[in-house]
matplotlib code that plots the C-alpha trace (Angstrom):
import matplotlib.pyplot as plt

x = [-87.6, -86.5, -88.1, -87.8, -85.6, -85.0, -83.1, -80.8, -80.5, -81.2, -82.7, -83.1, -84.9, -83.7, -85.3, -82.4, -81.7, -81.8, -79.2, -78.7, -75.7, -73.6, -74.3, -76.4, -78.2, -79.1, -79.1, -75.7, -75.2, -72.4, -69.2, -67.2, -69.7, -70.0, -66.2, -66.4, -68.8, -66.2, -63.5, -65.7, -66.4, -62.7, -62.1, -64.8, -64.4, -60.7, -61.4, -59.1, -60.2, -62.0, -64.5, -65.0, -68.3, -67.3, -68.4, -70.5, -72.8, -73.5, -74.4, -76.7, -78.4, -79.0, -80.2, -82.6, -84.9, -82.4, -80.8, -77.4, -77.8, -74.9, -74.0, -71.9, -69.9, -69.3, -68.1, -66.7, -68.8, -68.6, -71.2, -73.6, -76.3, -76.8, -79.8, -80.9, -84.4, -86.1, -89.4, -91.1, -94.7, -95.7, -94.5, -91.4, -89.0, -85.4, -82.5, -80.2, -76.8, -74.4, -74.5, -71.3, -70.1, -66.5, -65.4, -64.7, -68.4, -69.8, -72.3, -73.8, -77.0, -75.8, -76.7, -80.2, -80.6, -79.5, -82.0, -84.8, -84.0, -84.0, -87.4, -88.9, -87.6, -88.9, -92.4, -92.5, -92.2, -94.8, -92.3, -93.2, -90.5, -86.7, -84.5, -80.8, -78.5, -76.5, -74.1, -76.1, -72.8, -72.6, -75.3, -74.9, -76.1, -79.0, -79.9, -79.9, -82.0, -84.6, -84.7, -84.0, -85.6, -88.3, -87.1, -87.6, -85.7, -87.3, -84.6, -81.1, -78.5, -75.5, -72.3, -74.2, -71.2, -68.6, -65.4, -64.3, -61.0, -62.5, -60.9, -64.4, -65.4, -62.4, -62.3, -65.6, -68.4, -70.6, -73.8, -76.5, -79.9, -82.2, -83.7, -87.2, -88.2, -91.9, -92.0, -95.7, -96.2, -97.5, -94.2, -92.0, -94.2, -94.1, -90.3, -89.6, -91.9, -89.5, -91.4, -90.1, -89.8, -91.5, -93.8, -93.8, -92.3, -94.8, -94.7, -93.7, -90.6, -87.3, -83.8, -80.5, -77.4, -74.5, -71.6, -69.9, -66.5, -67.2, -65.5, -62.3, -62.5, -62.7, -59.3, -57.6, -59.2, -60.9, -61.7, -63.6, -65.4, -66.4, -67.7, -69.9, -71.1, -72.1, -74.1, -75.8, -76.7, -78.4, -80.4, -81.5, -82.5, -84.5, -86.6, -87.0, -88.0, -90.8, -92.3, -90.6, -89.1, -86.2, -87.7, -85.3, -82.1, -81.7, -79.0, -78.5, -76.7, -73.6, -73.9, -76.7, -79.9, -81.8, -85.6, -87.5, -91.3, -94.0, -94.5, -98.3, -98.4, -96.8]
y = [135.1, 136.6, 135.7, 137.3, 135.5, 135.9, 139.1, 140.2, 136.8, 136.8, 133.7, 133.3, 130.4, 129.3, 127.0, 124.6, 125.2, 127.4, 130.1, 131.3, 132.9, 132.2, 128.4, 127.0, 123.7, 122.0, 118.6, 117.5, 116.7, 115.1, 113.2, 116.2, 117.0, 113.3, 113.2, 116.2, 114.3, 111.5, 114.0, 115.3, 111.7, 110.9, 114.0, 113.2, 109.4, 109.1, 105.5, 103.3, 102.7, 99.4, 101.4, 104.4, 104.7, 105.2, 107.6, 105.0, 104.6, 108.3, 108.1, 105.2, 107.0, 110.1, 108.2, 105.6, 107.7, 108.4, 111.7, 113.4, 116.8, 119.2, 122.2, 124.7, 127.7, 129.4, 126.6, 124.5, 121.5, 121.6, 119.0, 116.5, 113.9, 110.8, 108.5, 105.5, 104.5, 101.7, 99.8, 98.3, 97.3, 98.3, 101.9, 103.8, 105.2, 106.6, 105.2, 108.1, 106.4, 109.3, 112.8, 114.8, 118.4, 119.6, 120.5, 124.1, 124.5, 122.8, 124.6, 126.6, 124.6, 123.0, 119.5, 120.4, 122.4, 119.3, 117.2, 119.7, 120.0, 116.1, 116.1, 118.7, 116.7, 113.4, 114.9, 116.5, 112.9, 111.4, 109.8, 110.1, 108.1, 108.5, 106.2, 106.2, 104.5, 106.1, 105.1, 105.0, 105.7, 109.2, 111.1, 114.4, 112.6, 111.1, 114.6, 115.9, 113.0, 113.0, 116.6, 118.6, 116.5, 114.5, 111.0, 107.9, 104.6, 101.1, 98.9, 98.0, 96.5, 94.8, 95.4, 96.6, 97.3, 95.1, 96.5, 99.4, 101.3, 104.7, 106.1, 107.5, 103.9, 103.2, 99.6, 98.8, 96.8, 99.2, 98.8, 101.1, 102.4, 102.9, 106.4, 106.6, 110.1, 110.0, 113.2, 114.2, 112.9, 115.3, 114.7, 115.8, 118.8, 119.9, 119.6, 121.4, 124.2, 124.7, 122.8, 120.1, 116.6, 115.0, 117.2, 114.9, 111.5, 108.8, 107.1, 103.9, 105.5, 103.6, 105.1, 103.8, 105.8, 106.4, 107.0, 110.4, 108.6, 106.5, 108.7, 108.7, 105.0, 104.4, 106.0, 104.7, 101.4, 99.8, 96.6, 98.5, 100.5, 97.3, 95.8, 98.9, 98.7, 95.1, 96.0, 98.9, 96.6, 94.2, 97.0, 98.5, 95.0, 94.3, 97.5, 97.6, 94.0, 94.9, 97.4, 100.5, 103.3, 105.6, 109.1, 111.5, 112.1, 114.0, 114.7, 112.0, 111.6, 110.0, 110.8, 111.1, 109.1, 107.7, 107.9, 105.0, 104.9, 102.3, 102.9, 102.6, 105.5, 108.0]
z = [77.8, 81.1, 84.4, 87.8, 90.2, 93.9, 94.8, 92.0, 90.5, 86.8, 85.2, 81.5, 79.9, 76.5, 74.0, 74.6, 78.3, 81.3, 82.1, 85.7, 87.4, 84.4, 84.3, 81.4, 82.0, 78.7, 76.9, 75.6, 72.0, 70.0, 70.7, 71.9, 74.6, 75.7, 75.8, 78.1, 80.4, 80.6, 81.6, 84.4, 85.4, 85.6, 87.6, 90.2, 90.6, 89.7, 88.7, 86.6, 83.0, 83.8, 85.9, 83.6, 81.8, 78.2, 75.5, 73.6, 76.6, 76.7, 73.0, 73.6, 76.5, 74.4, 71.4, 73.0, 75.2, 78.1, 78.9, 78.9, 80.5, 81.1, 83.2, 81.2, 82.3, 79.0, 76.8, 79.6, 80.9, 84.7, 85.5, 84.0, 84.7, 82.6, 82.6, 80.6, 79.7, 81.6, 81.6, 84.7, 85.4, 81.9, 82.5, 81.4, 83.9, 83.8, 85.7, 86.5, 86.5, 87.1, 88.3, 88.9, 89.4, 89.4, 92.9, 92.0, 91.3, 94.4, 96.6, 93.8, 93.4, 90.2, 91.2, 92.1, 88.9, 86.9, 88.6, 88.1, 84.4, 84.3, 86.0, 83.6, 80.6, 81.9, 82.5, 79.1, 77.7, 80.0, 82.4, 86.0, 87.8, 88.0, 90.0, 90.9, 93.4, 96.2, 98.9, 102.2, 104.1, 102.5, 104.3, 102.5, 99.4, 101.4, 102.6, 99.0, 97.7, 100.5, 101.9, 98.7, 96.1, 97.9, 96.9, 99.0, 99.2, 99.5, 98.1, 99.2, 96.8, 98.5, 96.6, 93.6, 91.3, 93.0, 94.4, 92.3, 91.8, 92.8, 95.9, 96.8, 97.5, 99.8, 98.7, 100.4, 98.8, 96.8, 98.8, 97.5, 98.3, 95.4, 95.3, 93.9, 92.6, 92.0, 90.0, 90.4, 94.0, 96.7, 98.6, 95.7, 94.8, 98.5, 98.7, 95.4, 96.6, 99.6, 102.3, 104.5, 103.0, 106.0, 108.0, 111.1, 111.6, 112.5, 115.9, 114.1, 112.5, 112.9, 112.9, 111.6, 112.7, 110.5, 112.9, 112.7, 112.7, 109.7, 107.0, 109.1, 109.7, 105.9, 105.6, 108.7, 109.5, 106.5, 108.4, 111.1, 108.4, 106.6, 109.8, 110.4, 106.8, 107.3, 110.5, 108.7, 105.8, 108.1, 109.7, 106.3, 105.0, 108.2, 108.0, 104.3, 104.4, 106.8, 104.3, 105.5, 103.3, 104.1, 103.8, 105.6, 107.5, 110.7, 113.2, 115.8, 119.1, 117.5, 113.9, 111.3, 111.5, 108.6, 109.3, 108.0, 108.1, 107.1, 103.4, 103.6, 106.1, 103.7]

ax = plt.figure().add_subplot(projection="3d")
ax.plot(x, y, z, "-o")
ax.set_aspect("equal")
plt.show()
């Protein structure tokens, strides 16, 4: 079945996935495709074996109510997202543990397509919440989560995974914010329809600034970067402890600002 897309873009929906601009998004099946996911994982995180999520966990995710969803260019897997099933407050949810796209395929909207396919699959099974963790120091990920998907964050996990071997983590504690994607919320529906994630910040909104120099410091002065991370951790824990939620990011005077608002006001 063919649907109209924007401009000259052709979009074809298949029983087992969605094809657009030569990239097919569909569920992964079988050891060979799970192995391909691990190869993408290794390429993106460049971790030592001790930190690599192995093939058996992909099998478990796919066979126990989770998800393994791939982005395929022809027969080549170029990205994936993997989630495991969870249960909280007597309701099912999905914890999306990993999402990765090969660098040669960045800036093509593949990550967003993977997440939207993930959302559609979850809703088709009566699941209304997907969560995942992300590094608060990497603001481009925060922008994607808040401004492109409509997620929020109300929990902060200090050193969630310990010190890892991935160069992406620069030897710092793996502090993480927990993104909550409430799939049927008015906020998410508004964002996915192309509207702003946050129409207007409340007067009670707080800001936490991620310095523009932080990425450079991680490479040149790890001790200074760790000190800034510790200071930012204290700020996040303070505001989240007061019932605030991180809802957006915006340009600041010396970097990128997280916007936190009282959760009850959203």
